[in-house]
Backbone as CSV, one residue per row, in Angstrom:
resi,resn,N_x,N_y,N_z,CA_x,CA_y,CA_z,C_x,C_y,C_z
1,MET,32.305,98.479,-14.806,33.193,97.410,-15.307,34.194,97.002,-14.270
2,LYS,34.734,97.949,-13.623,35.707,97.686,-12.556,35.064,96.916,-11.428
3,ASN,33.883,97.218,-11.120,33.175,96.518,-10.046,32.932,95.058,-10.393
4,LYS,32.618,94.762,-11.668,32.400,93.376,-12.112,33.661,92.549,-11.951
5,ILE,34.803,93.163,-12.283,36.078,92.459,-12.186,36.353,92.101,-10.716
6,ILE,36.084,93.044,-9.855,36.297,92.805,-8.429,35.380,91.690,-7.927
7,TYR,34.167,91.651,-8.376,33.185,90.661,-7.961,33.613,89.270,-8.405
8,VAL,34.069,89.208,-9.669,34.528,87.918,-10.208,35.739,87.428,-9.453
9,SER,36.604,88.307,-9.126,37.813,87.942,-8.381,37.467,87.370,-7.021
10,ILE,36.476,88.003,-6.416,36.045,87.517,-5.077,35.486,86.101,-5.183
11,ILE,34.712,85.854,-6.240,34.127,84.511,-6.435,35.219,83.460,-6.636
12,ILE,36.204,83.823,-7.492,37.302,82.872,-7.759,38.079,82.582,-6.503
13,LEU,38.337,83.607,-5.699,39.078,83.438,-4.452,38.307,82.570,-3.473
14,SER,37.020,82.735,-3.467,36.176,81.899,-2.574,36.224,80.439,-2.982
15,LEU,36.182,80.209,-4.274,36.249,78.818,-4.758,37.583,78.173,-4.414
16,MET,38.672,78.945,-4.508,39.991,78.414,-4.189,40.087,78.062,-2.713
17,LEU,39.554,78.955,-1.883,39.573,78.672,-0.436,38.713,77.456,-0.100
18,SER,37.585,77.346,-0.780,36.706,76.173,-0.551,37.399,74.892,-0.942
19,SER,38.181,74.958,-2.030,38.911,73.757,-2.480,39.973,73.350,-1.491
20,CYS,40.606,74.289,-0.843,41.656,73.986,0.142,41.085,73.362,1.388
21,ASP,39.867,73.644,1.778,39.245,73.086,2.999,38.712,71.674,2.815
22,THR,38.651,71.130,1.618,38.099,69.777,1.363,39.009,68.695,1.951
23,GLN,38.463,67.679,2.716,39.225,66.590,3.362,39.524,65.483,2.360
24,PRO,40.691,64.765,2.489,40.995,63.645,1.570,40.084,62.453,1.870
25,SER,39.996,61.550,0.870,39.102,60.380,1.005,39.553,59.438,2.112
26,LEU,40.872,59.274,2.375,41.379,58.385,3.423,42.306,59.183,4.303
27,PRO,41.784,59.770,5.364,42.618,60.632,6.208,43.688,59.826,6.916
28,PRO,44.777,60.498,7.347,45.874,59.805,8.052,45.400,59.100,9.309
29,GLU,44.385,59.747,9.989,43.911,59.118,11.224,43.340,57.730,10.950
30,THR,42.628,57.601,9.811,42.006,56.308,9.461,43.076,55.261,9.195
31,GLU,44.163,55.650,8.473,45.255,54.719,8.207,45.944,54.299,9.508
32,THR,46.154,55.219,10.386,46.794,54.925,11.664,45.954,53.951,12.476
33,THR,44.641,54.216,12.469,43.727,53.328,13.187,43.785,51.917,12.619
34,ALA,43.845,51.781,11.312,43.912,50.466,10.671,45.187,49.754,11.047
35,GLU,46.298,50.459,11.090,47.575,49.857,11.461,47.543,49.383,12.908
36,ILE,46.963,50.188,13.755,46.880,49.808,15.174,46.031,48.558,15.332
37,THR,44.927,48.488,14.609,44.051,47.311,14.663,44.799,46.070,14.183
38,ALA,45.532,46.203,13.090,46.294,45.072,12.554,47.334,44.609,13.552
39,ASN,48.039,45.548,14.151,49.055,45.177,15.142,48.422,44.515,16.358
40,THR,47.268,45.009,16.752,46.564,44.418,17.901,46.178,42.979,17.616
41,GLN,45.658,42.706,16.436,45.277,41.339,16.054,46.496,40.429,16.014
42,SER,47.599,40.907,15.503,48.827,40.115,15.459,49.300,39.767,16.853
43,THR,49.225,40.758,17.762,49.652,40.524,19.140,48.777,39.471,19.810
44,GLU,47.484,39.525,19.588,46.573,38.530,20.159,46.871,37.141,19.626
45,THR,47.170,37.027,18.344,47.481,35.719,17.738,48.733,35.129,18.353
46,VAL,49.786,35.889,18.508,51.026,35.425,19.137,50.773,35.015,20.567
47,SER,49.968,35.757,21.281,49.675,35.463,22.679,48.986,34.121,22.822
48,VAL,48.041,33.816,21.954,47.340,32.527,21.992,48.296,31.394,21.705
49,THR,49.173,31.578,20.713,50.137,30.536,20.358,51.062,30.220,21.528
50,VAL,51.570,31.209,22.171,52.447,31.010,23.322,51.711,30.297,24.448
51,THR,50.471,30.659,24.683,49.679,30.041,25.749,49.471,28.544,25.488
52,GLU,49.125,28.169,24.263,48.937,26.749,23.924,50.230,25.964,24.071
53,SER,51.348,26.542,23.655,52.642,25.880,23.781,52.998,25.654,25.242
54,ALA,52.757,26.678,26.069,53.050,26.544,27.499,52.159,25.484,28.131
55,LYS,50.891,25.452,27.706,49.953,24.461,28.245,50.406,23.045,27.900
56,THR,50.838,22.856,26.648,51.325,21.541,26.219,52.556,21.129,27.019
57,GLU,53.469,22.066,27.221,54.693,21.766,27.972,54.379,21.414,29.421
58,ILE,53.451,22.147,30.027,53.067,21.871,31.421,52.406,20.498,31.526
59,THR,51.536,20.195,30.564,50.865,18.893,30.562,51.861,17.757,30.435
60,THR,52.822,17.931,29.501,53.855,16.910,29.313,54.684,16.719,30.573
61,SER,55.046,17.823,31.210,55.828,17.744,32.441,55.041,17.052,33.546
62,ALA,53.744,17.363,33.647,52.901,16.734,34.670,52.789,15.233,34.442
63,GLU,52.608,14.835,33.178,52.524,13.403,32.858,53.837,12.695,33.179
64,SER,54.955,13.351,32.895,56.262,12.767,33.192,56.450,12.583,34.689
65,ILE,56.051,13.605,35.459,56.174,13.509,36.922,55.278,12.407,37.454
66,THR,54.053,12.297,36.914,53.122,11.242,37.345,53.698,9.866,37.056
67,SER,54.277,9.703,35.854,54.878,8.426,35.485,56.045,8.071,36.403
68,GLN,56.886,9.053,36.691,58.026,8.821,37.575,57.555,8.487,38.986
69,THR,56.478,9.139,39.418,55.928,8.860,40.748,55.381,7.443,40.821
70,GLU,54.664,7.026,39.772,54.136,5.662,39.741,55.263,4.634,39.739
71,THR,56.318,4.915,38.974,57.466,4.004,38.945,58.115,3.910,40.317
72,ALA,58.300,5.051,40.954,58.901,5.063,42.295,58.018,4.323,43.289
73,THR,56.701,4.519,43.174,55.762,3.827,44.073,55.842,2.320,43.872
74,SER,55.919,1.894,42.606,56.034,0.467,42.306,57.324,-0.118,42.886
75,GLN,58.413,0.635,42.748,59.691,0.173,43.291,59.639,0.076,44.813
76,ILE,58.962,1.036,45.442,58.825,1.014,46.896,58.005,-0.197,47.329
77,GLU,56.919,-0.475,46.586,56.084,-1.636,46.908,56.874,-2.934,46.755
78,THR,57.726,-2.998,45.715,58.548,-4.198,45.503,59.524,-4.386,46.651
79,VAL,60.189,-3.308,47.045,61.135,-3.388,48.157,60.406,-3.773,49.444
80,THR,59.222,-3.198,49.649,58.434,-3.522,50.842,58.071,-4.995,50.866
81,SER,57.641,-5.526,49.708,57.284,-6.938,49.607,58.489,-7.829,49.889
82,GLN,59.640,-7.467,49.308,60.851,-8.252,49.539,61.263,-8.197,51.008
83,THR,61.084,-7.035,51.622,61.420,-6.897,53.036,60.515,-7.762,53.895
84,GLU,59.220,-7.750,53.567,58.267,-8.578,54.318,58.589,-10.061,54.156
85,THR,58.944,-10.450,52.924,59.302,-11.857,52.682,60.538,-12.245,53.478
86,LEU,61.547,-11.362,53.449,62.776,-11.634,54.191,62.497,-11.705,55.686
87,THR,61.670,-10.786,56.166,61.319,-10.787,57.592,60.599,-12.066,57.970
88,SER,59.684,-12.489,57.077,58.944,-13.723,57.333,59.882,-14.922,57.388
89,LEU,60.850,-14.945,56.451,61.803,-16.052,56.441,62.658,-16.055,57.711
90,ILE,63.058,-14.849,58.132,63.877,-14.754,59.344,63.086,-15.223,60.556
91,GLU,61.823,-14.773,60.630,60.988,-15.179,61.762,60.729,-16.678,61.744
92,THR,60.505,-17.214,60.517,60.279,-18.651,60.406,61.530,-19.433,60.767
93,GLU,62.673,-18.909,60.338,63.931,-19.581,60.641,64.142,-19.685,62.150
94,LEU,63.685,-18.700,62.878,63.892,-18.700,64.320,63.120,-19.815,65.016
95,VAL,62.022,-20.273,64.387,61.226,-21.316,65.032,61.468,-22.693,64.408
96,TYR,62.398,-22.777,63.470,62.730,-24.084,62.905,63.358,-24.962,63.993
97,ASP,62.834,-26.171,64.111,63.437,-27.137,65.032,64.137,-28.198,64.189
98,LYS,65.435,-28.001,63.992,66.202,-28.916,63.154,66.975,-29.939,63.976
99,THR,66.746,-29.930,65.261,67.493,-30.848,66.126,66.630,-31.981,66.682
100,THR,65.317,-31.775,66.692,64.429,-32.807,67.238,63.816,-33.617,66.105
101,PRO,64.132,-34.888,65.988,63.555,-35.699,64.914,62.131,-36.122,65.269
102,PRO,61.299,-36.365,64.284,59.970,-36.898,64.581,60.064,-38.342,65.063
103,VAL,59.030,-38.787,65.751,58.958,-40.173,66.219,57.995,-40.914,65.300
104,LEU,58.497,-41.908,64.578,57.719,-42.637,63.582,57.099,-43.890,64.177
105,THR,55.823,-44.104,63.872,55.105,-45.307,64.315,54.427,-45.943,63.108
106,VAL,54.572,-47.265,62.974,53.934,-48.010,61.889,52.942,-48.989,62.507
107,SER,51.722,-49.005,61.985,50.675,-49.861,62.556,49.797,-50.445,61.455
108,ASN,48.868,-51.316,61.864,47.910,-51.933,60.938,48.597,-52.571,59.733
109,ILE,49.596,-53.380,60.020,50.364,-54.020,58.951,49.638,-55.277,58.482
110,ASP,49.505,-55.453,57.178,49.015,-56.722,56.645,49.962,-57.166,55.535
111,TYR,49.473,-57.926,54.590,50.398,-58.469,53.602,50.777,-57.465,52.512
112,LYS,50.072,-56.322,52.414,50.445,-55.362,51.369,50.286,-53.896,51.774
113,THR,49.806,-53.604,52.959,49.641,-52.202,53.376,50.062,-52.011,54.827
114,ASN,50.231,-50.748,55.191,50.445,-50.377,56.581,50.088,-48.907,56.761
115,ASP,49.894,-48.509,57.994,49.628,-47.104,58.324,50.817,-46.544,59.086
116,MET,51.212,-45.317,58.713,52.339,-44.669,59.378,51.915,-43.300,59.909
117,SER,52.440,-42.949,61.064,52.214,-41.622,61.636,53.469,-41.212,62.394
118,TRP,53.601,-39.914,62.620,54.792,-39.424,63.316,54.443,-38.125,64.059
119,THR,55.269,-37.788,65.003,55.054,-36.575,65.778,55.439,-35.354,64.949
120,ALA,54.757,-34.239,65.219,55.014,-33.000,64.478,56.311,-32.341,64.944
121,VAL,56.937,-31.620,64.025,58.152,-30.871,64.330,57.854,-29.388,64.117
122,GLU,58.230,-28.558,65.061,57.935,-27.130,64.977,58.598,-26.492,63.766
123,GLY,57.800,-25.759,62.989,58.321,-25.053,61.817,58.306,-25.871,60.547
124,ALA,57.918,-27.144,60.627,57.935,-27.987,59.434,56.828,-27.593,58.468
125,GLN,57.163,-27.512,57.197,56.160,-27.241,56.165,55.574,-28.552,55.659
126,THR,56.441,-29.511,55.380,56.038,-30.856,54.972,56.992,-31.851,55.629
127,TYR,56.781,-33.115,55.299,57.659,-34.169,55.818,58.082,-35.075,54.666
128,MET,59.346,-35.461,54.697,59.868,-36.362,53.674,59.946,-37.765,54.261
129,LEU,59.271,-38.688,53.590,59.300,-40.092,54.005,60.393,-40.811,53.222
130,TYR,61.199,-41.567,53.935,62.302,-42.318,53.317,62.053,-43.813,53.464
131,ILE,62.599,-44.578,52.521,62.553,-46.033,52.598,63.956,-46.565,52.323
132,LEU,64.319,-47.594,53.030,65.666,-48.143,52.908,65.780,-49.030,51.683
133,ASN,66.823,-48.761,50.882,67.139,-49.634,49.758,68.018,-50.757,50.308
134,GLU,67.466,-51.956,50.372,68.176,-53.085,50.967,69.446,-53.442,50.211
135,GLN,69.476,-53.144,48.930,70.647,-53.487,48.132,71.812,-52.529,48.378
136,THR,71.513,-51.230,48.496,72.586,-50.249,48.698,72.802,-49.912,50.165
137,GLY,71.810,-50.227,50.972,71.909,-49.896,52.394,71.704,-48.410,52.667
138,GLU,71.186,-47.646,51.685,70.966,-46.210,51.833,69.469,-45.902,51.798
139,PHE,69.099,-44.875,52.569,67.716,-44.424,52.520,67.484,-43.576,51.270
140,GLU,66.336,-43.778,50.640,65.962,-43.027,49.461,64.652,-42.288,49.736
141,GLU,64.493,-41.131,49.087,63.248,-40.389,49.253,62.089,-41.211,48.682
142,TYR,61.055,-41.372,49.523,59.926,-42.213,49.150,58.688,-41.386,48.817
143,GLY,58.575,-40.212,49.434,57.433,-39.347,49.147,57.370,-38.188,50.125
144,GLU,56.859,-37.041,49.645,56.708,-35.863,50.491,55.264,-35.779,50.964
145,ILE,55.086,-35.681,52.266,53.762,-35.714,52.879,53.479,-34.376,53.552
146,GLU,52.255,-33.861,53.364,51.910,-32.568,53.969,51.554,-32.706,55.443
147,GLY,50.905,-33.791,55.813,50.496,-33.968,57.199,51.484,-34.811,57.987
148,THR,50.977,-35.435,59.036,51.837,-36.262,59.894,51.401,-37.720,59.865
149,SER,50.828,-38.158,58.742,50.445,-39.571,58.614,50.285,-39.916,57.142
150,CYS,50.390,-41.183,56.836,50.159,-41.662,55.480,49.932,-43.172,55.519
151,LYS,49.527,-43.714,54.397,49.303,-45.147,54.269,50.125,-45.656,53.102
152,ASP,50.910,-46.684,53.326,51.702,-47.291,52.255,50.936,-48.494,51.718
153,ILE,50.823,-48.591,50.405,50.021,-49.656,49.800,50.834,-50.384,48.733
154,ASN,50.252,-51.465,48.245,50.859,-52.258,47.168,52.241,-52.782,47.546
155,LEU,52.392,-53.181,48.792,53.650,-53.794,49.223,53.681,-55.256,48.826
156,THR,54.851,-55.870,48.932,55.023,-57.279,48.605,54.856,-58.113,49.873
157,PRO,54.078,-59.200,49.831,53.900,-60.039,51.023,55.226,-60.647,51.484
158,ASN,55.296,-60.920,52.769,56.442,-61.577,53.366,57.759,-60.846,53.040
159,THR,57.729,-59.518,53.196,58.894,-58.698,52.854,59.160,-57.689,53.967
160,LYS,60.426,-57.399,54.177,60.819,-56.420,55.176,60.893,-55.033,54.545
161,TYR,60.378,-54.049,55.263,60.460,-52.651,54.829,60.966,-51.816,56.005
162,THR,61.839,-50.877,55.691,62.386,-49.997,56.728,62.130,-48.550,56.325
163,TYR,61.475,-47.805,57.236,61.083,-46.431,56.946,61.781,-45.450,57.893
164,SER,61.844,-44.202,57.436,62.272,-43.098,58.281,61.599,-41.838,57.752
165,VAL,61.505,-40.805,58.577,60.847,-39.580,58.159,61.608,-38.388,58.743
166,ALA,61.567,-37.254,58.027,62.244,-36.039,58.484,61.407,-34.824,58.105
167,ALA,61.503,-33.782,58.920,60.780,-32.534,58.634,61.466,-31.782,57.504
168,LYS,60.640,-31.143,56.672,61.163,-30.279,55.609,60.629,-28.870,55.848
169,PHE,61.537,-27.872,55.807,61.163,-26.511,56.158,60.997,-25.631,54.916
170,ASN,60.493,-24.396,55.131,60.201,-23.481,54.023,61.423,-23.137,53.183
171,ASP,62.591,-23.147,53.775,63.798,-22.792,53.025,64.382,-23.976,52.262
172,GLY,63.676,-25.113,52.293,64.131,-26.300,51.566,65.059,-27.200,52.352
173,SER,65.398,-26.812,53.558,66.291,-27.637,54.381,65.493,-28.714,55.116
174,PHE,66.204,-29.689,55.669,65.578,-30.811,56.361,66.079,-30.891,57.796
175,GLY,65.201,-31.396,58.644,65.600,-31.670,60.014,66.191,-33.064,60.120
176,LYS,66.399,-33.507,61.346,66.970,-34.834,61.560,65.961,-35.925,61.199
177,MET,66.487,-37.012,60.684,65.636,-38.149,60.354,65.261,-38.898,61.632
178,SER,64.077,-39.479,61.602,63.622,-40.264,62.745,64.393,-41.579,62.823
179,GLU,64.259,-42.236,63.947,64.826,-43.583,64.040,64.106,-44.501,63.061
180,ALA,64.847,-45.428,62.491,64.273,-46.323,61.492,63.221,-47.223,62.119
181,ALA,62.166,-47.482,61.363,61.099,-48.387,61.806,61.025,-49.547,60.827
182,ASP,61.292,-50.771,61.324,61.247,-51.965,60.483,59.872,-52.616,60.582
183,ILE,59.343,-53.050,59.453,58.080,-53.808,59.462,58.233,-54.995,58.510
184,TYR,57.415,-56.001,58.720,57.387,-57.176,57.859,55.948,-57.393,57.405
185,THR,55.746,-57.457,56.125,54.402,-57.741,55.630,54.091,-59.213,55.856
186,TYR,52.804,-59.512,55.936,52.378,-60.894,56.203,52.653,-61.795,55.007
187,SER,52.665,-63.079,55.294,52.865,-64.084,54.245,51.565,-64.298,53.476
188,LEU,51.583,-65.325,52.638,50.401,-65.625,51.826,49.177,-65.815,52.699
189,TYR,49.313,-66.593,53.746,48.241,-66.749,54.709,48.746,-66.188,56.029
190,ALA,48.129,-65.160,56.482,48.539,-64.549,57.738,47.303,-64.037,58.439
191,SER,47.389,-63.981,59.716,46.214,-63.583,60.487,46.391,-62.180,61.045
192,ASN,45.296,-61.497,61.184,45.270,-60.167,61.772,44.094,-60.138,62.744
193,VAL,44.393,-60.036,64.004,43.353,-60.081,65.018,42.691,-58.722,65.118
194,GLN,41.382,-58.700,64.976,40.591,-57.491,65.133,39.402,-57.826,66.036
195,GLY,39.506,-57.441,67.260,38.455,-57.783,68.213,38.422,-59.268,68.471
196,ASP,37.256,-59.858,68.267,37.087,-61.300,68.483,37.249,-62.105,67.213
197,TRP,37.671,-61.468,66.149,37.759,-62.176,64.882,39.208,-62.211,64.399
198,VAL,39.559,-63.305,63.678,40.865,-63.464,63.054,40.647,-63.511,61.548
199,TYR,41.354,-62.592,60.843,41.201,-62.532,59.396,42.421,-63.149,58.732
200,ALA,42.194,-64.047,57.766,43.277,-64.656,56.992,43.254,-64.061,55.595
201,TYR,44.394,-63.488,55.165,44.444,-62.782,53.895,45.120,-63.632,52.827
202,GLU,44.677,-63.450,51.597,45.311,-64.068,50.457,45.637,-62.971,49.443
203,TYR,46.359,-63.361,48.404,46.765,-62.382,47.405,45.576,-61.762,46.676
204,ASN,44.512,-62.506,46.503,43.371,-62.007,45.746,42.430,-61.141,46.569
205,ASP,42.896,-60.738,47.744,42.142,-59.849,48.625,40.930,-60.507,49.262
206,GLU,40.675,-61.774,48.945,39.596,-62.441,49.620,40.042,-62.812,51.040
207,LYS,39.142,-62.808,51.958,39.523,-63.123,53.333,38.468,-63.999,53.986
208,GLU,38.932,-64.836,54.853,38.055,-65.670,55.642,38.215,-65.290,57.091
209,LYS,37.155,-65.381,57.834,37.237,-65.020,59.240,36.711,-66.158,60.095
210,ALA,37.272,-66.291,61.252,36.857,-67.349,62.175,36.815,-66.774,63.582
211,LYS,35.850,-67.214,64.329,35.700,-66.749,65.695,36.834,-67.306,66.537
212,ILE,37.421,-66.467,67.414,38.499,-66.917,68.293,37.936,-67.847,69.343
């Protein structure tokens, strides 16, 4: 009987020791590992967010610098253009001849037209043709001519006309006026010798010719 009691006691003690050696369902190591994983994921998420923000800021700064550079380049080009224009004006001004007037010649006069030409003036862009107002005694602008010749038409027969011409320069200024040139248009019947023929003009533009 005593031996049975001892045997039973040994069995009970073994069961108790076996119960103490059993591991829990969620050991501390597993919980620690889960926490570390969670913290690692959080750290990665923050890192990505910071990287995108920095990238956006760098991009914005680069675009701003590019815009400022383009603006500065445009301003430099504008200043360069203005400098070139000013230099051109200065160089042109140096060759302006505002003291020598052109020499005006009037030819091929008939009862309503004539041809005019004049000598060139250095630096002239165009030429201003003037005509004398007989009533006021003052010259008036008659027309701006690009070249050094022109033809006046639709004049009145048997009438005096007085012309003058002056160079006009790029800066809008004028040179000296030429000496006045007086012409008289032909009368109703007037002759114009051309070679061996004499032409008589009338108002209706019809003409008769006779051998000299």
